[in-house]
PAFITOR-204166 format. One record per atom (N, C-alpha, C): x, y, z. Coordinates in pm, whole numbers, padded with zeros to 5 digits, always signed. Last residue first. Layout:
REM residues N
XYZ;...
END
This chain:
REM residues 253
-10493-03278-00892;-10363-03197-00878;-10338-03081-00979;-10733-03397-00700;-10722-03331-00808;-10592-03234-00801;-10685-03683-00500;-10679-03538-00504;-10685-03516-00647;-10652-03972-00450;-10795-03909-00471;-10803-03756-00530;-10414-03985-00391;-10444-04047-00511;-10575-04033-00562;-10371-03851-00142;-10314-03832-00270;-10375-03888-00403;-10491-04026+00033;-10536-03910+00033;-10501-03855-00111;-10323-04254+00010;-10457-04267-00004;-10540-04133-00024;-10088-04144+00069;-10111-04219-00058;-10247-04222-00074;-10120-04070+00325;-10056-03973+00243;-10097-04018+00110;-10156-04313+00469;-10259-04239+00454;-10235-04124+00345;-09910-04431+00429;-10019-04498+00373;-10167-04399+00336;-09722-04255+00577;-09722-04288+00430;-09842-04336+00370;-09867-04296+00833;-09863-04160+00767;-09838-04173+00617;-09798-04585+00857;-09939-04511+00885;-09945-04379+00784;-09506-04583+00869;-09604-04651+00756;-09733-04592+00754;-09453-04408+01092;-09391-04376+00974;-09484-04454+00851;-09584-04533+01300;-09624-04385+01288;-09581-04373+01117;-09445-04785+01314;-09592-04783+01275;-09645-04644+01221;-09193-04700+01400;-09224-04762+01275;-09350-04755+01190;-09286-04607+01648;-09229-04536+01554;-09229-04576+01400;-09367-04861+01758;-09468-04750+01734;-09434-04637+01634;-09100-04993+01770;-09216-05039+01678;-09327-04943+01649;-08992-04816+01930;-08915-04820+01816;-09039-04872+01732;-09136-04857+02157;-09143-04720+02124;-09087-04720+01982;-09077-05117+02238;-09214-05088+02179;-09231-04934+02106;-08838-05113+02283;-08854-05162+02162;-09012-05137+02117;-08619-04995+02450;-08735-04936+02421;-08803-05011+02305;-08408-05071+02716;-08456-05110+02591;-08580-05013+02574;-08095-05039+02917;-08232-05027+02901;-08263-05047+02738;-07831-05088+02947;-07889-05192+02897;-08037-05167+02861;-07527-04880+02887;-07649-04892+02955;-07731-05033+02881;-07323-04740+02734;-07302-04885+02810;-07421-04924+02866;-07365-04535+02635;-07307-04504+02745;-07288-04653+02809;-07518-04599+02396;-07399-04551+02361;-07312-04525+02498;-07772-04671+02530;-07670-04777+02456;-07536-04729+02431;-07848-04441+02609;-07814-04530+02733;-07735-04629+02648;-07884-04300+02382;-07810-04246+02474;-07757-04342+02558;-08112-04468+02278;-07987-04437+02196;-07861-04408+02289;-08306-04395+02471;-08260-04540+02458;-08124-04539+02390;-08335-04120+02431;-08272-04164+02583;-08240-04309+02584;-08451-04137+02177;-08311-04048+02232;-08247-04106+02340;-08664-04291+02188;-08573-04347+02139;-08429-04263+02141;-08880-04133+02314;-08812-04230+02397;-08698-04288+02322;-09000-03994+02087;-08889-03921+02176;-08805-04033+02254;-09194-04163+01988;-09068-04165+01957;-08958-04089+02008;-09355-04360+02272;-09344-04239+02173;-09204-04246+02131;-09353-04461+02513;-09406-04551+02403;-09399-04462+02261;-09284-04317+02719;-09221-04427+02690;-09261-04495+02591;-09538-04141+02736;-09406-04100+02661;-09313-04201+02632;-09697-04252+02926;-09727-04269+02763;-09594-04245+02702;-09522-04205+03161;-09567-04336+03107;-09619-04346+02972;-09625-03863+03157;-09576-03986+03220;-09617-04107+03164;-09573-03685+02842;-09663-03721+02936;-09603-03859+03001;-09423-03636+02630;-09389-03581+02748;-09472-03616+02860;-09587-03725+02388;-09444-03788+02441;-09401-03738+02557;-09776-03526+02377;-09828-03672+02418;-09691-03737+02470;-09615-03308+02283;-09686-03307+02396;-09739-03446+02463;-09485-03422+02035;-09397-03394+02148;-09486-03391+02290;-09727-03457+01898;-09637-03586+01926;-09551-03535+02058;-09824-03183+01877;-09921-03292+01939;-09819-03410+01968;-09629-03041+01768;-09668-03028+01923;-09738-03118+01992;-09636-03169+01531;-09499-03183+01608;-09520-03152+01759;-09880-03069+01443;-09838-03229+01469;-09722-03241+01555;-09818-02810+01421;-09937-02849+01508;-09899-02999+01535;-09624-02825+01214;-09608-02749+01338;-09711-02810+01442;-09800-02885+01023;-09676-02975+01044;-09637-02939+01183;-09973-02685+00984;-10035-02843+01002;-09915-02899+01065;-09817-02471+00904;-09890-02478+01003;-09957-02603+01063;-09691-02580+00643;-09630-02545+00780;-09696-02545+00899;-09935-02628+00486;-09862-02731+00543;-09785-02703+00659;-10027-02355+00489;-10092-02443+00555;-10022-02554+00579;-09793-02282+00316;-09822-02217+00458;-09912-02294+00552;-09792-02412+00092;-09673-02438+00166;-09731-02382+00316;-10121-02560-00001;-10045-02462+00000;-09910-02461+00100;-10308-02749+00005;-10269-02702-00118;-10159-02611-00127;-10279-03050+00225;-10336-02924+00198;-10266-02881+00068;-10187-03337+00249;-10336-03308+00296;-10384-03148+00255;-09915-03315+00206;-10004-03378+00106;-10164-03345+00116;-09838-03216+00430;-09801-03142+00319;-09888-03193+00199;-09902-03415+00623;-09968-03280+00638;-09936-03205+00479;-09708-03618+00503;-09868-03623+00519;-09944-03504+00524;-09483-03496+00563;-09508-03542+00446;-09643-03545+00406;-09501-03505+00835;-09497-03381+00784;-09530-03397+00608;-09485-03761+00898;-09582-03702+00943;-09581-03565+00851;-09227-03837+00764;-09328-03875+00733;-09456-03813+00782;-09033-03672+00926;-09033-03651+00771;-09190-03713+00727;-09076-03767+01188;-09130-03629+01172;-09146-03612+01030;-08982-04032+01158;-09094-04021+01213;-09172-03878+01164;-08715-03972+01060;-08810-04031+00961;-08955-04026+01021;-08607-03899+01310;-08632-03781+01190;-08732-03846+01097;-08620-04131+01453;-08707-04031+01488;-08728-03932+01374;-08429-04279+01288;-08577-04304+01291;-08672-04208+01348;-08200-04119+01351;-08267-04119+01226;-08395-04184+01196;-08179-04215+01618;-08189-04076+01597;-08266-04057+01440;-08116-04472+01592;-08242-04455+01644;-08273-04301+01609;-07890-04458+01456;-07973-04508+01388;-08101-04464+01441;-07729-04338+01652;-07765-04266+01564;-07855-04313+01452;-07712-04554+01842;-07783-04418+01888;-07820-04351+01767;-07583-04750+01670;-07721-04761+01718;-07789-04646+01770;-07336-04637+01670;-07406-04621+01556;-07572-04661+01579;-07275-04672+01957;-07280-04532+01890;-07338-04523+01750;-07269-04957+01960;-07371-04873+02022;-07389-04742+01990;-07019-04978+01781;-07140-05037+01785;-07274-04955+01837;-06808-04810+01897;-06890-04798+01765;-07014-04869+01739;-06795-04684+02194;-06773-04793+02118;-06857-04770+01999;-06606-04347+02227;-06711-04432+02255;-06715-04555+02148;-06312-04255+02401;-06374-04309+02286;-06509-04363+02300;-06335-03950+02586;-06297-04087+02576;-06379-04134+02475;-06287-03651+02560;-06310-03718+02689;-06271-03887+02675;-06164-03521+02347;-06204-03430+02477;-06230-03520+02590;-06143-03702+02144;-06020-03602+02171;-06015-03548+02305;-06379-03835+02151;-06278-03893+02170;-06132-03817+02217;-06554-03617+02055;-06570-03663+02203;-06443-03748+02245;-06430-03562+01837;-06404-03457+01930;-06445-03542+02087;-06550-03801+01679;-06391-03762+01692;-06376-03657+01821;-06831-03801+01755;-06740-03919+01792;-06588-03865+01803;-06902-03563+01573;-06910-03598+01715;-06818-03677+01787;-06808-03647+01329;-06747-03524+01388;-06757-03540+01538;-06968-03855+01301;-06837-03875+01276;-06754-03773+01356;-07225-03745+01308;-07180-03843+01389;-07041-03874+01397;-07223-03581+01076;-07222-03521+01197;-07182-03608+01319;-07232-03790+00868;-07111-03699+00901;-07117-03620+01012;-07475-03889+00949;-07339-03998+00943;-07242-03883+00951;-07654-03684+00907;-07619-03726+01019;-07501-03809+01047;-07621-03673+00604;-07576-03559+00701;-07563-03604+00821;-07728-03915+00537;-07599-03887+00510;-07548-03773+00586;-07999-03885+00661;-07906-04005+00676;-07762-03968+00679;-08109-03682+00495;-08075-03684+00656;-07977-03782+00706;-08102-03791+00248;-08036-03645+00270;-08006-03658+00399;-08260-04016+00256;-08105-04026+00221;-08036-03904+00266;-08497-03897+00339;-08442-03975+00430;-08296-03997+00397;-08557-03764+00102;-08540-03663+00230;-08467-03754+00352;-08589-03966-00064;-08491-03871-00106;-08451-03785+00033;-08801-04103+00028;-08670-04185+00025;-08563-04074+00005;-09001-03928+00002;-08980-03964+00138;-08841-04019+00128;-08997-03891-00272;-08993-03799-00195;-08946-03820-00074;-09065-04159-00348;-08932-04084-00397;-08918-03954-00304;-09322-04185-00248;-09217-04280-00184;-09084-04204-00248;-09482-04000-00425;-09474-03976-00261;-09326-04062-00208;-09446-04107-00674;-09399-03969-00667;-09387-03966-00491;-09513-04379-00645;-09369-04346-00656;-09353-04225-00642;-09784-04305-00611;-09714-04393-00507;-09574-04359-00508;-09859-04234-00857;-09856-04135-00738;-09804-04197-00607;-09633-04296-01110;-09772-04318-01027;-09754-04223-00888;-09555-04173-01430;-09506-04176-01284;-09641-04177-01197;-09543-04099-01731;-09577-04245-01649;-09518-04259-01498;-09652-03783-01684;-09551-03863-01740;-09595-04014-01667;-09846-03645-01543;-09884-03656-01687;-09788-03766-01730;-09705-03577-01290;-09814-03710-01287;-09855-03729-01450;-09553-03345-01349;-09513-03479-01324;-09579-03602-01335;-09761-03155-01369;-09687-03209-01486;-09598-03330-01473;-09867-03179-01125;-09967-03212-01212;-09886-03233-01354;-09649-03056-00975;-09693-03205-00959;-09790-03259-01065;-09632-02795-01050;-09546-02897-01112;-09580-03048-01071;-09823-02634-00962;-09858-02700-01086;-09769-02782-01133;-09765-02473-00732;-09684-02430-00841;-09760-02520-00987;-09905-02639-00551;-09943-02492-00552;-09884-02439-00695;-09780-02867-00593;-09919-02874-00617;-09969-02718-00637;-09532-02801-00486;-09551-02858-00619;-09713-02850-00654;-09623-02738-00194;-09538-02636-00306;-09544-02686-00448;-09714-02990-00107;-09814-02869-00122;-09742-02772-00209;-09466-03143-00131;-09586-03189-00208;-09681-03079-00226;-09295-03004+00036;-09222-03086-00096;-09343-03137-00148;-09317-02829+00261;-09341-02774+00117;-09325-02891+00011;-09189-02972+00469;-09350-02905+00469;-09384-02862+00340;-08951-03069+00489;-09028-03159+00412;-09174-03072+00397;-08753-02887+00607;-08731-02940+00478;-08835-03040+00412;-08906-02825+00849;-08887-02725+00774;-08841-02788+00612;-08890-03112+00976;-09004-03020+00949;-09002-02938+00836;-08590-03141+00999;-08694-03217+00938;-08820-03161+00914;-08556-02925+01160;-08503-02908+01032;-08589-03018+00946;-08656-03005+01389;-08695-02886+01366;-08666-02869+01197;-08468-03216+01453;-08637-03242+01424;-08693-03125+01360;-08225-03109+01487;-08256-03182+01389;-08421-03229+01344;-08296-02931+01697;-08256-02884+01592;-08278-02961+01465;-08349-03139+01906;-08434-03009+01889;-08423-02984+01754;-08222-03375+01893;-08359-03375+01907;-08435-03269+01910;-07973-03279+01848;-08020-03361+01745;-08173-03352+01756;-07916-03173+02113;-07918-03087+01973;-07988-03159+01871;-07931-03391+02278;-08027-03284+02278;-08027-03187+02168;-07737-03564+02163;-07866-03605+02165;-07990-03492+02174;-07518-03400+02251;-07537-03422+02102;-07704-03470+02091;-07566-03376+02512;-07568-03271+02450;-07589-03277+02318;-07502-03620+02600;-07642-03593+02615;-07656-03459+02535;-07248-03688+02506;-07355-03786+02433;-07490-03704+02452;-07116-03527+02680;-07119-03491+02543;-07217-03565+02482;-07217-03616+02926;-07242-03483+02899;-07232-03470+02730;-07031-03857+02909;-07200-03866+02908;-07260-03724+02892;-06803-03783+02950;-06831-03839+02815;-06994-03823+02803;-06807-03501+03154;-06778-03634+03137;-06836-03642+02964;-06730-03208+03348;-06770-03267+03239;-06734-03413+03206;-06769-03181+03703;-06661-03196+03602;-06734-03281+03476;-07049-02969+03832;-06983-03102+03816;-06865-03116+03686;-07040-02725+04036;-07056-02742+03910;-06961-02864+03884;-06963-02673+04294;-07093-02762+04267;-07090-02784+04123;-06783-02484+04308;-06750-02615+04320;-06841-02708+04301;-06931-02236+04255;-06819-02288+04152;-06788-02448+04174;-07018-02230+04524;-07111-02275+04397;-07057-02304+04291;-06808-02186+04655;-06886-02280+04690;-06985-02323+04594;-06728-01939+04532;-06615-02054+04529;-06706-02177+04549;-06947-01717+04388;-06878-01776+04499;-06797-01905+04465;-06876-01539+04121;-06921-01653+04159;-06857-01701+04268;-06748-01279+04033;-06825-01287+04154;-06910-01423+04178;-06714-01360+03674;-06695-01310+03779;-06798-01296+03902;-06704-01705+03564;-06778-01570+03569;-06736-01506+03676;-06565-01938+03557;-06483-01812+03522;-06562-01691+03546;-06718-02145+03572;-06642-02109+03666;-06577-01996+03664;-06831-02130+03305;-06926-02075+03412;-06865-02046+03532;-06631-02239+03162;-06643-02098+03138;-06765-02055+03253;-06655-02516+03238;-06508-02423+03304;-06538-02280+03263;-06887-02585+03151;-06884-02566+03293;-06746-02489+03331;-06843-02547+02857;-06930-02476+02934;-06898-02459+03074;-06658-02726+02769;-06594-02606+02794;-06708-02528+02873;-06765-02996+02717;-06631-02974+02777;-06609-02841+02844;-07009-02918+02593;-07016-03026+02729;-06869-03020+02779;-06919-02804+02363;-07019-02727+02475;-07005-02817+02619;-06780-03036+02230;-06710-02893+02262;-06796-02814+02389;-06969-03235+02182;-06881-03239+02296;-06790-03109+02323;-07132-03016+01985;-07187-03099+02107;-07075-03115+02231;-07002-02945+01778;-06996-02828+01874;-07069-02915+02009;-07016-03152+01569;-06892-03102+01610;-06906-03020+01731;-07317-03173+01556;-07236-03271+01577;-07087-03232+01631;-07385-02888+01464;-07425-02937+01617;-07357-03064+01651;-07246-02894+01207;-07199-02789+01326;-07252-02830+01455;-07399-03108+01089;-07245-03117+01109;-07201-03012+01228;-07630-02992+01061;-07621-03122+01148;-07475-03127+01190;-07564-02788+00899;-07631-02760+01036;-07630-02870+01107;-07483-02905+00659;-07393-02813+00735;-07451-02790+00887;-07680-03071+00580;-07532-03125+00628;-07451-03038+00718;-07883-02894+00508;-07911-02985+00621;-07769-03049+00685;-07750-02744+00331;-07794-02665+00447;-07815-02762+00550;-07685-02915+00122;-07583-02869+00173;-07623-02799+00312;-07958-02987+00056;-07869-03106+00101;-07746-03046+00170;-08039-02749-00036;-08103-02815+00063;-08017-02927+00142;-07944-02627-00278;-07865-02623-00161;-07933-02690-00048;-08092-02704-00520;-08127-02600-00427;-08079-02580-00305;-07931-02935-00576;-07922-02783-00671;-07980-02675-00592;-07995-03101-00418;-07859-03066-00439;-07856-02932-00501;-08254-03144-00452;-08219-03099-00316;-08076-03061-00312;-08252-03236-00708;-08340-03120-00696;-08281-03059-00542;-08140-03485-00687;-08065-03355-00774;-08129-03227-00740;-08323-03623-00564;-08191-03576-00513;-08127-03489-00568;-08542-03613-00732;-08559-03535-00622;-08425-03521-00564;-08415-03769-00954;-08463-03627-00980;-08469-03530-00848;-08384-04010-00818;-08269-03941-00888;-08302-03780-00878;-08667-04066-00794;-08577-04051-00662;-08448-03980-00716;-08731-04099-01070;-08785-03985-00992;-08723-03957-00864;-08561-04326-01128;-08555-04183-01209;-08623-04079-01117;-08661-04525-00946;-08529-04471-00930;-08497-04332-01024;-08942-04554-01039;-08908-04480-00918;-08776-04459-00890;-08883-04659-01285;-08933-04534-01305;-08918-04469-01137;-08804-04909-01200;-08704-04837-01301;-08773-04672-01282;
END
């Protein structure tokens, strides 16, 4: 019961501070524009003056694969960055302002305090991503062809898992330090490390970024899988939350 009260408080705070609307608006814009960019960018390139006809002929005709690829690219860049920005101060800022100490004087355990923050962020991104996914699906259907709902839902589920990886890691960073600035620096460093390792040959097949290509393949009718990367992603989420709790329960707030 206490957890639900704290979760409601976190969701209410996200709504009142316009964070929920900001996340939803940004993700929806990129969801809507992804198939539009995929459709019209090649045509715009062909209209550039002084472009030789031979070069223009090399520009491929856009397809549904381009729409999905653009959607995955946008979510992999801007969605992940948004996850970091919205999470980096959730604990550090409350410790800095003293509101964490006030919360913990009530019958709120430190575990519920952290889990409520993680769940509220997860719900905010899940709802926003769902609306963005509907917009992308609609315009992709309008401009190219309808994507099968099952695989398309799987794609967005995998995107959400990647978001949760970065949310959990950033939450850990925010727990380790006492100021929002330090949390931001630590979170961006963690993002660079994860992205850097994920870009390595072979090793990258087992990191969260691999879920983007797996989801895109599913949406386009492919058969490739990346269950190990999925399991490792869930492991990163669990490990980050456990370490955050072990650190937070020993901290003076």
